[in-house]
Each structure stands twice: as structure tokens, then as C-alpha cells.
C-alpha positions, -999 to 999 in steps of 0.1 A, spaced: 0 0 0 28 24 8 43 19 -27 13 37 -41 27 71 -30 64 67 -25 70 105 -23 49 135 -15 22 144 -40 30 178 -55 10 207 -42 -4 216 -76 -21 182 -77 -34 180 -41 -46 216 -38 -69 216 -68 -80 181 -59 -91 192 -24 -107 223 -38 -128 202 -63 -137 178 -35 -150 206 -13 -170 221 -42 -184 186 -50 -194 180 -13 -209 215 -10 -230 209 -41 -242 175 -27 -248 186 9 -257 222 2 -238 233 34 -203 246 41 -180 217 50 -148 213 69 -132 234 96 -147 267 84 -182 253 86 -175 239 121 -162 273 132 -193 291 119 -216 266 136 -197 269 169 -201 307 166 -238 302 159 -241 281 190 -224 309 211 -248 334 196 -278 310 204 -290 307 168 -316 280 163 -302 265 131 -270 250 146 -258 216 134 -246 201 167 -222 175 152 -201 203 136 -197 220 170 -184 187 184 -161 184 154 -147 218 162 -143 210 199 -126 177 189 -101 195 167 -92 218 196 -90 190 222 -70 167 198 -45 194 192 -42 201 229 -38 164 237 -11 159 210 9 189 222 8 176 258 17 140 249 45 149 225 60 176 247 92 157 255 112 131 237 91 130 206 104 130 171 82 149 148 85 140 111 64 150 81 56 133 48 51 97 39 84 88 55 68 90 89 42 63 80 67 37 68 80 28 103 
């Protein structure tokens, strides 16, 4: 499976691909998707709007708590690597 993408995929392939995926998902679901949508829904909950999608609020809270957890767990003695090389071991 790891031989499928031996190196990083170039940005000019991944960027437009993600953009098209977001547009496709937006056209199917007719709602903003991703972190931006979750941020907006969390803001709507804070403003007590009635049309808040609750799972997006939990998604946003989970991103925050996940980042906090990783920074606390990886505080000392962790080796941070990026790219597909990190998945090979």
C-alpha cells in the first residue's frame, strides 16, 4: 500500500483536488463543510442561533482538544516527522 505514493504528492495536484472535492461535497450537501463550517456553527451556538448543526460543534471542539492532547503527549522526547516517510515505520 505504501508503494502507491512513495513521495509527497505535488501541491499543484493536491490543492486543486481538495478544492474540487470541497466544491463537490458542497453541491451535494448544500452546506459549508470542513473546519470553516464547524467554526461558523460553533459561533452560531455561542450566539444562540436556532439552526446550529450540533455535530459540527463537536467536530470543532474535537479538533481543539485533539491538538491540545497531542501537544501535551508529544511535549518531551518525541520525534516529529512529516511526509510519507513518517508512515513507513
